[in-house]
C-alpha positions as CSV (number, residue, x, y, z in Angstrom):
1,M,-91.8,9.3,-6.2
2,R,-95.7,8.8,-6.1
3,F,-95.4,6.9,-2.9
4,I,-93.9,9.4,-1.5
5,L,-96.2,12.2,-2.6
6,I,-99.1,9.9,-0.7
7,L,-97.0,9.8,2.3
8,L,-96.5,14.0,2.6
9,L,-100.2,14.0,1.4
10,T,-101.3,11.8,4.5
11,A,-99.0,13.4,6.9
12,F,-100.6,17.2,5.7
13,S,-103.9,15.5,6.8
14,N,-103.0,14.4,9.7
15,I,-101.7,17.6,10.7
16,S,-104.8,19.6,9.4
17,I,-106.7,17.3,11.0
18,Y,-105.0,17.7,14.4
19,A,-105.0,21.5,13.8
20,Q,-108.9,21.8,13.4
21,S,-109.8,19.8,16.4
22,V,-107.1,21.9,18.3
23,L,-108.6,25.3,16.9
24,K,-112.4,24.7,16.5
25,P,-113.9,25.9,19.8
26,S,-115.9,23.2,21.5
27,F,-116.4,24.6,25.2
28,K,-117.5,27.7,27.2
29,L,-116.4,28.4,30.8
30,I,-117.5,31.4,32.8
31,P,-116.0,31.8,35.8
32,L,-118.3,32.9,38.5
33,G,-115.6,33.0,41.3
34,V,-111.5,32.9,41.0
35,Y,-109.8,33.1,44.2
36,G,-108.6,30.6,46.8
37,G,-110.0,32.6,49.8
38,S,-110.1,36.2,51.4
39,D,-112.8,37.5,49.1
40,E,-115.9,35.8,49.8
41,S,-117.4,37.6,47.0
42,N,-115.4,36.0,44.5
43,L,-114.5,32.2,45.2
44,S,-114.1,29.0,43.3
45,A,-116.9,27.9,40.8
46,Y,-117.3,27.7,36.6
47,M,-119.8,27.3,34.7
48,L,-119.1,24.7,31.6
49,A,-120.9,24.0,28.7
50,P,-120.5,22.8,25.2
51,V,-120.2,25.6,23.0
52,G,-123.8,26.3,21.2
53,S,-125.4,24.9,24.4
54,N,-126.7,26.6,27.3
55,N,-126.7,23.4,29.6
56,Y,-124.2,24.9,32.2
57,I,-123.1,22.1,34.7
58,C,-121.3,24.2,37.5
59,L,-117.6,23.4,38.6
60,D,-117.6,23.9,42.5
61,A,-119.9,26.8,44.0
62,G,-117.7,29.0,46.7
63,T,-119.1,31.8,45.1
64,L,-122.8,31.8,42.9
65,R,-124.9,35.1,43.4
66,S,-121.9,37.7,42.9
67,G,-121.0,36.0,40.1
68,L,-123.9,35.4,38.2
69,K,-125.0,39.1,38.7
70,K,-121.7,39.7,36.8
71,V,-122.6,37.0,33.7
72,S,-125.4,39.0,33.4
73,E,-124.3,42.7,33.5
74,N,-121.5,41.5,30.9
75,H,-124.4,40.0,28.8
76,V,-122.6,37.0,28.9
77,V,-125.9,35.2,29.3
78,N,-128.5,37.5,28.2
79,A,-130.8,37.0,31.7
80,P,-131.1,38.1,35.2
81,A,-128.7,36.1,38.1
82,E,-131.5,34.1,39.6
83,V,-132.8,32.8,36.0
84,I,-129.1,31.9,35.2
85,L,-128.9,30.4,38.6
86,K,-132.2,28.1,38.4
87,D,-132.7,27.5,34.6
88,S,-128.8,27.8,33.3
89,I,-126.7,25.7,35.5
90,K,-128.5,21.7,35.3
91,A,-125.8,20.4,37.7
92,Y,-123.3,20.9,40.4
93,L,-119.5,18.7,40.2
94,I,-118.4,19.5,43.4
95,S,-114.5,18.6,44.2
96,H,-114.4,19.0,47.4
97,P,-116.5,20.3,50.5
98,H,-114.3,23.3,52.1
99,L,-116.3,26.5,52.3
100,D,-114.3,28.5,49.6
101,H,-115.7,25.3,46.8
102,L,-119.5,25.0,48.4
103,T,-120.5,28.0,50.1
104,G,-122.8,30.0,47.1
105,L,-124.3,26.4,46.6
106,V,-125.6,26.4,50.1
107,I,-126.5,29.7,50.7
108,N,-128.8,30.4,47.5
109,S,-130.4,26.9,47.8
110,P,-133.8,28.4,49.2
111,D,-133.6,30.1,45.6
112,D,-132.8,27.6,43.9
113,A,-134.1,24.8,41.2
114,S,-134.0,21.2,41.5
115,K,-130.6,19.3,40.4
116,I,-128.2,17.1,41.1
117,I,-125.0,17.2,43.3
118,Y,-122.0,14.8,41.3
119,A,-118.9,14.2,44.1
120,L,-116.9,11.5,45.3
121,P,-119.0,10.0,48.2
122,Y,-116.7,11.8,51.3
123,T,-117.7,14.9,49.7
124,I,-121.3,13.8,49.8
125,E,-121.3,12.6,53.3
126,V,-119.8,15.8,54.4
127,F,-122.6,18.0,53.2
128,K,-125.2,15.6,54.9
129,T,-123.6,15.5,58.1
130,H,-122.4,19.3,58.3
131,Y,-124.1,21.6,55.2
132,F,-127.6,20.3,54.5
133,S,-127.9,19.1,58.1
134,W,-130.8,20.9,60.7
135,K,-127.2,22.1,62.7
136,S,-126.5,24.5,60.3
137,W,-128.6,25.0,57.3
138,A,-131.7,23.7,56.1
139,N,-131.8,20.1,54.2
140,F,-132.4,21.1,50.9
141,A,-131.1,17.6,49.9
142,D,-133.1,14.1,49.3
143,Q,-131.0,12.0,52.2
144,G,-129.7,12.6,55.6
145,E,-131.1,14.5,58.4
146,T,-135.3,14.9,58.4
147,P,-136.9,16.4,57.3
148,T,-135.3,16.5,53.5
149,L,-136.9,19.0,51.3
150,K,-135.7,17.1,48.4
151,K,-134.6,19.9,46.3
152,Y,-131.2,18.3,45.4
153,H,-130.5,15.1,45.0
154,Y,-126.9,13.4,46.0
155,K,-124.9,11.1,42.9
156,P,-121.7,9.6,43.7
157,L,-119.1,9.3,41.5
158,G,-117.0,6.0,40.9
159,V,-113.4,6.7,39.6
160,D,-113.2,3.6,37.2
161,S,-116.5,4.6,35.3
162,T,-117.8,7.4,33.2
163,T,-121.4,9.3,34.3
164,A,-123.6,11.1,32.4
165,I,-124.6,14.3,33.8
166,E,-128.4,14.4,33.3
167,N,-129.9,17.4,31.5
168,T,-126.8,18.2,29.5
169,E,-125.1,16.8,26.5
170,M,-121.9,16.2,29.0
171,N,-120.2,12.9,30.7
172,V,-117.6,13.2,33.4
173,R,-114.9,11.0,35.4
174,A,-113.5,11.5,38.0
175,F,-109.9,11.1,39.8
176,R,-109.0,11.4,43.4
177,L,-106.5,13.9,44.3
178,S,-104.1,14.7,47.4
179,H,-105.5,18.0,49.7
180,T,-104.0,17.4,53.0
181,S,-104.1,14.5,55.4
182,T,-107.4,15.5,56.1
183,S,-109.3,16.2,53.2
184,Q,-109.9,14.2,49.5
185,S,-110.8,16.4,46.8
186,T,-111.3,15.7,42.9
187,A,-110.2,16.1,39.8
188,F,-113.3,16.0,36.9
189,L,-112.4,15.1,33.4
190,V,-115.5,16.3,31.3
191,N,-116.3,15.1,27.6
192,N,-118.8,16.0,24.8
193,K,-118.1,13.7,22.4
194,D,-114.7,14.0,21.0
195,S,-113.7,17.1,23.1
196,Y,-112.3,17.1,26.6
197,F,-112.1,19.6,29.6
198,L,-110.1,19.3,32.7
199,Y,-110.6,20.6,36.1
200,L,-109.2,19.9,39.1
201,G,-109.9,21.2,42.7
202,D,-107.4,21.7,45.2
203,T,-104.1,19.8,44.8
204,G,-101.0,19.4,46.1
205,A,-97.7,18.2,43.8
206,D,-97.5,14.3,44.5
207,R,-93.7,15.3,45.5
208,I,-94.9,16.8,47.9
209,E,-97.5,14.7,49.3
210,K,-95.8,11.6,48.5
211,S,-99.0,10.5,46.9
212,G,-99.1,8.9,43.1
213,K,-102.2,10.5,42.2
214,L,-101.1,13.3,39.6
215,D,-99.2,11.0,38.0
216,T,-102.6,8.6,37.5
217,L,-104.6,11.3,35.9
218,W,-102.0,12.8,33.8
219,K,-101.1,9.0,32.4
220,A,-105.4,9.4,32.0
221,V,-105.5,12.4,30.0
222,A,-102.1,12.3,28.0
223,P,-103.7,10.4,25.0
224,F,-106.0,13.0,24.7
225,L,-103.9,15.7,24.6
226,R,-101.5,13.4,22.0
227,A,-105.0,13.6,20.0
228,G,-105.5,17.2,20.0
229,K,-108.7,16.9,22.1
230,L,-108.0,17.8,25.7
231,K,-109.0,21.5,25.1
232,G,-107.9,23.2,28.4
233,I,-107.0,22.1,31.9
234,S,-108.5,24.3,34.7
235,I,-105.7,24.2,37.7
236,E,-104.9,25.8,41.0
237,V,-102.2,28.1,41.7
238,S,-102.4,29.3,45.6
239,Y,-98.8,30.4,46.8
240,P,-96.2,32.3,45.3
241,N,-92.8,30.3,45.1
242,E,-91.7,32.2,48.6
243,Q,-93.9,29.6,50.4
244,P,-92.2,27.1,52.3
245,E,-93.2,23.4,51.3
246,K,-94.3,22.5,54.6
247,N,-96.9,25.7,54.5
248,L,-98.4,24.5,51.0
249,F,-101.1,22.4,53.0
250,G,-102.2,20.7,50.1
251,H,-101.6,23.6,47.0
252,L,-99.3,24.3,44.6
253,T,-96.9,26.9,43.2
254,P,-95.9,28.1,40.1
255,A,-92.7,26.0,40.4
256,L,-94.8,23.2,41.6
257,L,-97.5,23.0,39.0
258,M,-94.5,23.1,36.0
259,E,-93.2,20.4,37.8
260,E,-96.1,18.4,37.4
261,L,-97.0,19.7,33.8
262,N,-93.8,18.7,33.2
263,K,-94.6,15.2,33.8
264,L,-97.3,15.4,31.7
265,A,-95.3,16.7,28.9
266,D,-93.4,13.4,28.6
267,L,-96.5,11.4,28.8
268,A,-97.5,13.4,25.7
269,G,-94.7,14.8,24.0
270,R,-93.4,18.7,24.7
271,Q,-94.5,19.6,21.2
272,R,-98.5,18.7,22.3
273,M,-97.6,21.1,25.1
274,K,-97.2,24.5,23.3
275,N,-100.6,26.7,23.3
276,L,-102.4,24.1,25.9
277,K,-105.0,26.1,27.5
278,V,-104.0,26.4,31.4
279,V,-106.4,28.4,33.5
280,I,-104.5,29.4,36.8
281,A,-107.0,29.2,39.9
282,H,-107.5,29.6,43.2
283,I,-104.9,32.0,43.8
284,K,-104.7,33.2,47.2
285,P,-104.7,37.0,46.8
286,N,-103.6,37.9,50.2
287,G,-100.6,41.1,49.6
288,D,-98.7,40.6,46.4
289,N,-99.5,36.9,45.6
290,E,-101.1,37.2,42.5
291,A,-98.8,39.7,41.3
292,K,-95.7,37.1,41.6
293,I,-97.8,34.2,40.5
294,H,-98.1,35.8,37.4
295,E,-94.6,36.9,37.1
296,Q,-93.5,33.7,38.5
297,L,-95.7,31.4,35.9
298,K,-94.5,33.6,32.5
299,Q,-90.9,33.1,33.6
300,L,-91.1,29.4,34.6
301,N,-93.5,28.2,31.0
302,K,-90.8,27.1,29.1
303,F,-93.6,24.7,27.1
304,G,-95.3,27.7,25.6
305,V,-98.5,27.1,27.1
306,D,-101.1,29.6,27.1
307,L,-101.6,30.6,30.3
308,I,-105.1,32.2,31.2
309,F,-105.8,34.5,34.3
310,P,-109.6,33.8,34.7
311,E,-111.5,36.7,35.8
312,Q,-114.8,36.6,37.5
313,G,-117.9,36.9,34.7
314,K,-115.8,36.8,31.6
315,E,-116.4,33.9,29.3
316,I,-113.6,32.0,28.2
317,W,-113.5,29.5,25.1
318,F,-111.9,26.2,24.7
């Protein structure tokens, strides 16, 4: 009888520890831009920091100024937009070099403070040759065409190592994603202590891309989800299910997202998917695409994940 009681107490203790790790907020995410095209004032960019800290990273930077103005007006951060830009954002993590993921960084560079741009070497090379190049813009970086203005420092990320993000409490591990045959993309697994947040840049489904890159990612993050340490995921859904697979151009639909999440469920356990916070990013808001995507995701959500449709300038806690 005593042995059974000990087993029960141990089980309840483990459940309590798991519940606390899931329910206690660890990160705050501030969308500066949420769409994947068409609206240049609202393109992919998200500020992320641990709860209790004001040292943010910016995950992609398609739109900065318009989003920062809303953050200031909403008193999410009590400072003017230009101060948040210079002081609160400590570093940029750029998933890939398409314009809707970095235009805000380039355009606002004259008014920014010195900081680091973290990215895969491929993305950094595109910055050097096409953006911070005197042919298209002033070179505010410390590498590339001369003269270099040395405001930004490029920090290439490896895919098999964890990198400390300077001037923050966070670390990051990068994973390659398949996003068309001509462009690489990245997923960033960010952690602070024992809490993790996963941000994916643009990505196609493995089946469509004939790739195993998402499989590799799911295998890497599944142990954190099982342990209640993965606090949330931000992942794109660009098109509704009506979009022909041959015209996806390295993006996801609601059906393809659920196809991929099913793989994560198989690895981590389906019970761990329930209430997992999943931010739906990069919707292309043409016509009634947005409404269709919302409805299709809700209908296909058999896992009970907490679908979050982010709004520019409105904070989300994980």
